[in-house]
N, C-alpha and C positions, 0 to 999 in steps of 0.2 A: 374554333369560331371562324366564320367567314365575314368578309367585308368589314374589317376592323379599322376604326379611325386611330391612326398612330400618333396624333398630335398630343403634346403634353397638355396638362390641365390649363396652364396659363395661355395656351394658344387657341383654345376651343372657341373663344368669342369671335375669332377671326375666321369667318367661313371660307375665305379665299385660300386659307392655308391647309384646308382639309387634305389629308393624304391617306388613302385607304389601302390597307394590305389585304390581299385576297384571302389568305388563310393564316390563322395563328394557332399553333399547337402549344399548350401550356400546362404546367403544373406548378405548385408553389415555388419550387427551387429552380425551374428552367423554362425557357420558351424558345420556340422556333417561329420566326416571322417569314412568311412565304409570299413572294410575288410570282404569280402564275401568268406566263405570257408565251407567245409563240417562239420567241428567240430569247437568248440569255442577255436581256436588255432591261435596264431599270426604267426605260422610257419615261423619264421625267419624275419618277418617284424619288424620295429622299432616303438614301441608304442609311445615313446616320440617324435619321428619325426612326426608321424601322428598328435599328439596333438598339436605340435608347428605349423604345417601347418594350422590346423584348427583355431588356435588362432592368426594367423598372422594379423597384423593391429589392434590388441586389441579386436578381436571378442570373443564372448563366444563360447566355443568349446566343443564337445563331440566326443569320439572315440567309435565306435560300432563294435562288432563282429556279423555279420549276418551269421547264420549257420543253418545247418540241425539238428545237435545234440549238446546239451549243455553238455560239459564235463569239469567241473571246474578245474580238476587236470591238464589240458593241458595249462591253462593260467599261463604263467610265464613271467619274465623279463618285468614287467610293465603291461602286458595284463590282469592281475587280476583286474586292475582298469577300464577296458573297460566295457561298458554296453553290455549285451548279448541279442540278439533278434533272435528267431528262425523263420524259414520259417512258421512253423505252427501257431505261434502267429500272424504274419502279415497277413497270408492268412485267418485265422479264423476271424480276425477283418474285413478284406476286405469283406469276404463272408457275415458276419452279416450286414455290411453297405449296400451292394447292395441288400440283401434280403429285406431291408426296402424300396427300391426304384424300384418298379416294372416297372415304366416307363423307367428307364435306361436299365433294362434288355431287354425290348422289342426293344429299339432303338439300342442296341449294342449286337446282338446275337453272333457275332464272338468273341468279347472280353469276353462275358459271358462264352462261350465254353472254351476259353483258361484258364480262372480263374478256372473253374470246373476241367479241366485237371490237373492243378497245385494242386488243393485241393486233388484230388484223389492220385496223386503221392507223395506229400510231407506231407499230413496230414492224409488221410484216408487209404492209401494203405499199403501193407505189409511191405514196406521199411521204413515207418515212425515210427520207434521204437527208442525212446531215451534211455539213460542209466537207467533212473528210471523204464521204462517199462521192460527193460532187467533184472534188479534186482528183480522186482516183479515176473517175470516169473521164475527165478532161485529159489526164495523163494517158489513158488507154486510147483515146481518140488521136492524140498526137503520135503515139508509138505505132499505131496501125495505119497512119496516113489518112485518117478521116477528118482531121482537124479543119481542113479547108471548108467543110460544110458549115462552120460557124460564120463564114463570110457570104454564104449564099442568100439570095433574096428571091422572092419574099420568104420570110422566116417560116411561116406556117407550111408552105410547100416544101421547104428544105427539111423541116422536122418530119413531115409525112413521108417523104422519099427515104429518109434515113430509117424511119420505123418500118417501112416496107422491106428495105434491104435487110434489116435485122430479123424481121419475121421470116423472110425467105431462108436466111441462114439457119434460123432456129428450126424451121420445118425440115430442112435437109439434115441437120444434126439429129433431130428426133427420129427421122426415118432410119438414119445410119445406126443410131443407138439401138433401135428395135431389132435391126438385123444382127447387131452384135449380141444382144440378149438371146435371140433365137439360136445363134451359133453356140452360145454357152449352154443353152438348154439341150441342144442336140448332142453336145459333147457329154453332158451329164447323163442323158438318156442312154447313149451308147456305152458309157462307162458302167452304168447300173446294170445293163443287160449282159454285158460281156465279162465284167469283173466283180462288181459289188454283190450281185445276187448270189453268185457261186460262193463268195467268201462268207456271206451271212448264212446261207444254207449249210455250209460245212461246219459252222460253229454251233448249230442248234439242231435238235431233232424235232422240236415242236414249232409250229408257227412258221413254216418254211415259206419263202417268197415265191409266189406263183405268177405274178404279173407286174410289169412295169407300165405305168399309165402316165401319159402326158396330156393334160387338158389344154384347151386353147380359149378359155372364156374366163372373164372375171378375175378373181384373185388367184385362180389356178393357172393363169396363162404362163407363168414362168416357174411352175412347180413340177417336179418329177416325183411320182408316188411309187413306192414299192408296196405292193399289196399281197396280203396272205389270203389263202383260201378260206371261205366262210366256214366250212366244216371244222377248220382248225381253231377258229376264234374261241370256241367254248373251252378249249383246253390250253389256251395260249398263255395263261397267267404264269405257268411254271417256266416258260421260255424267257421271260424277262423282256419280251419285245411288244411294242404297241401294235394294234391291228394294222396300222399303216405307218410307213416311214416316209418322210418328205425331204426332198432336197430342193431348196429354193435357189434359183439361178442368180 
């Protein structure tokens, strides 16, 4: 159930005491009372009332803070006793679960799209930065001598200059990494032509390697192919080799 009034029966006459829990999961013997908020903060709700509502009728009960960011210092007035579950934890578990069930994904494309959108926004996107990530970033700024930027004014300009500096570094790293991948591919190509092709052909009489192909477009950009002659494909089943062999850089 959603938007559940957690007041005890004797409190209901007092409208000012209304205390609404966002989600309640229940069955006869147990209940989970959930406060859904951006941070792990009870933000004025009554933890003990939530717990009492869940435990009504002798049920086992738990109170949960469901949130985007876990910030323990915000948990006060009983909320430090609540379990904390982040969107990222739930969505990552859900993603792992559905990844194991390809049939479900095929049968439910709309739900799959919705889950992926939530993953991108709450887990993988730029907004999904918790306090631990922020502290790690600040530490990196200090260790690299960039922490002085925090004192620059105006702040928007300081942020933009830092972003441009990072972007330039990223472009340079990307270009250098492409050069490294090209060097790896060149090494694979030379190895295939001078060593591997001879080794494969010496081990089989059918389906001999005739050509080494390196493409430079799309998914083939970092792939080295060992190709057999077309005339040999019809009789290649006894060789135990596929029509093409690939080495991905």
